[in-house]
C-alpha positions in Angstrom: 0.0 0.0 0.0 2.9 2.3 0.6 4.0 1.9 -3.0 0.6 2.8 -4.3 0.7 6.1 -2.4 4.4 6.9 -2.6 5.0 6.4 -6.4 2.5 9.0 -7.7 3.3 11.5 -4.9 7.1 11.2 -5.5 6.7 11.5 -9.3 4.6 14.6 -8.9 7.1 16.2 -6.5 10.1 15.3 -8.8 8.8 15.9 -12.3 5.7 18.1 -12.3 6.0 21.8 -12.0 3.3 23.5 -9.9 2.9 26.4 -7.5 3.8 25.4 -3.9 5.7 22.3 -4.9 8.9 23.4 -3.0 6.8 24.2 0.1 5.1 20.8 0.0 8.5 19.1 -0.3 9.7 21.1 2.6 6.7 19.9 4.7 7.5 16.3 3.7 11.0 16.7 4.9 9.9 18.3 8.2 7.4 15.4 8.7 10.1 12.9 7.8 12.5 14.3 10.4 9.9 14.0 13.2 10.1 10.9 15.4 7.0 8.7 15.4 6.2 9.7 18.9 5.4 13.3 17.8 2.7 12.0 15.4 1.4 9.3 17.7 -1.4 11.3 19.4 -2.7 12.8 16.1 -2.7 9.4 14.5 -4.5 7.9 17.5 -7.2 10.5 17.4 -7.6 10.2 13.7 -7.8 6.4 13.8 -10.3 6.6 16.7 -12.5 9.0 14.8 -12.5 6.7 11.8 -13.3 3.7 14.0 -10.1 1.8 13.0 -8.5 1.4 16.4 -7.9 -2.3 17.3 -8.0 -3.3 13.7 -5.1 -4.3 11.4 -5.8 -1.0 9.4 -4.5 1.0 12.4 -1.1 -0.4 11.6 -1.3 -0.4 7.8 -2.6 3.1 7.1 0.0 5.2 9.0 2.7 3.2 7.2 1.0 3.7 3.9 1.4 7.4 4.1 5.0 7.5 5.0 6.8 10.7 4.1 10.2 8.8 4.0 8.8 6.6 1.1 7.9 9.6 -0.9 11.2 11.3 -0.3 13.2 8.2 -1.2 11.4 7.7 -4.5 11.5 11.4 -5.3 15.3 11.3 -5.1 15.3 8.4 -7.6 12.8 10.1 -9.9 15.0 13.2 -10.0 17.6 11.1 -11.9 15.0 10.0 -14.5 15.7 11.8 -17.8 13.3 14.6 -18.6 13.7 13.9 -22.3 12.0 10.6 -22.0 9.0 12.2 -20.3 8.8 14.9 -22.9 8.9 12.4 -25.7 6.1 10.4 -24.0 4.0 13.6 -23.9 4.0 13.5 -27.7 1.9 10.3 -27.5 -0.2 11.2 -24.5 -0.6 14.1 -22.2 -1.8 11.9 -19.3 0.6 12.1 -16.4 -0.9 8.8 -15.1 -0.2 7.1 -18.4 3.3 8.3 -18.5 3.9 7.2 -14.9 2.4 3.7 -15.3 3.8 2.9 -18.8 7.2 4.5 -18.7 8.4 5.5 -15.3 7.3 2.6 -13.1 8.7 -0.2 -15.3 12.1 1.5 -15.3 11.9 2.3 -11.6 11.5 -1.3 -10.4 14.8 -1.4 -8.5 13.9 1.7 -6.5 10.4 0.4 -5.8 11.8 -2.9 -4.7 14.3 -1.2 -2.4 11.4 0.9 -1.0 9.4 -2.3 -0.4 12.3 -3.9 1.5 12.9 -0.8 3.6 9.2 -0.5 4.4 8.9 -4.1 5.2 11.8 -3.9 7.6 10.5 -0.8 9.2 7.0 -2.3 9.7 8.4 -5.6 10.9 10.1 -3.8 13.8 7.1 -1.8 15.0 6.6 -1.8 18.7 5.0 1.4 20.0 2.3 1.7 17.3 0.8 -1.7 17.6 1.1 -1.6 21.4 -0.9 1.6 21.5 -3.3 1.1 18.6 -4.2 -2.6 19.2 -6.0 -3.8 22.3 -6.6 -7.4 20.9 -3.4 -9.4 21.5 -4.3 -11.7 18.7 -3.5 -8.9 16.3 -0.1 -8.1 17.8 2.9 -8.4 15.4 5.8 -10.7 16.1 7.8 -7.8 17.5 5.4 -7.7 20.5 4.7 -11.4 20.7 8.4 -12.3 20.9 8.8 -9.8 23.7 6.2 -11.4 25.8 7.5 -14.9 24.9 11.0 -14.0 26.0 9.6 -12.7 29.4 7.9 -16.1 30.0 10.7 -18.3 28.5 14.1 -16.5 28.7 15.9 -19.6 27.5 14.3 -19.1 24.0 15.9 -15.6 23.5 18.5 -16.7 20.9 16.1 -18.9 19.0 13.4 -16.2 19.0 16.0 -13.6 17.7 17.0 -15.9 14.8 13.4 -16.6 13.9 12.5 -12.9 14.1 15.4 -11.7 11.9 15.2 -14.4 9.3 12.5 -12.9 7.0 14.2 -9.5 6.8 17.6 -11.2 6.0 15.9 -13.4 3.3 14.3 -10.3 1.7 17.6 -8.4 1.8 19.6 -11.3 0.2 17.0 -11.9 -2.5 16.8 -8.3 -3.5 20.2 -6.8 -2.7 20.9 -6.1 -6.4 17.8 -4.0 -6.6 18.9 -2.0 -3.5 22.4 -1.4 -4.8 21.3 -0.4 -8.3 18.6 2.0 -7.1 20.8 3.7 -4.5 23.5 4.3 -7.1 21.1 6.2 -9.3 19.6 8.6 -6.7 20.5 12.2 -6.6 21.8 13.2 -3.1 
């Protein structure tokens, strides 16, 4: 879900000229620099008003609108040649069509890197599920293993290996995507 939100937003901030774009980018950077604890209460109030507390959506939605994801993809899209976009405008003037048919297929390494980073970030959530979820059956492994280690401390090493395995597998499967996309970003 993060990719669905971040790709169009990043493309617009990188390649489309409009009034207020730089101010919007500045706000994204400010939000990205804030720790999660600063936005915890507003997120809680918003999720409560939407009736999404104690549901899996209370964990998914805040991660879907991550400002870091937009910033990361924007940096990649800045390296995308403007000439290709201009030549695509000869065929269609639709920004969505240009994004889906030309930019996204070429940007698969950056999108894969974003998916891996987002997965690792969401995999390690502790505070958000602890506050937004009352039902312990919905707790992610980051909280379940914490409770398990308190009850059975002899399983600490085993639990750590099991917990880190999915992130390591994703990293080793897609490390070429990460390396190729980071090399093309404009810093």
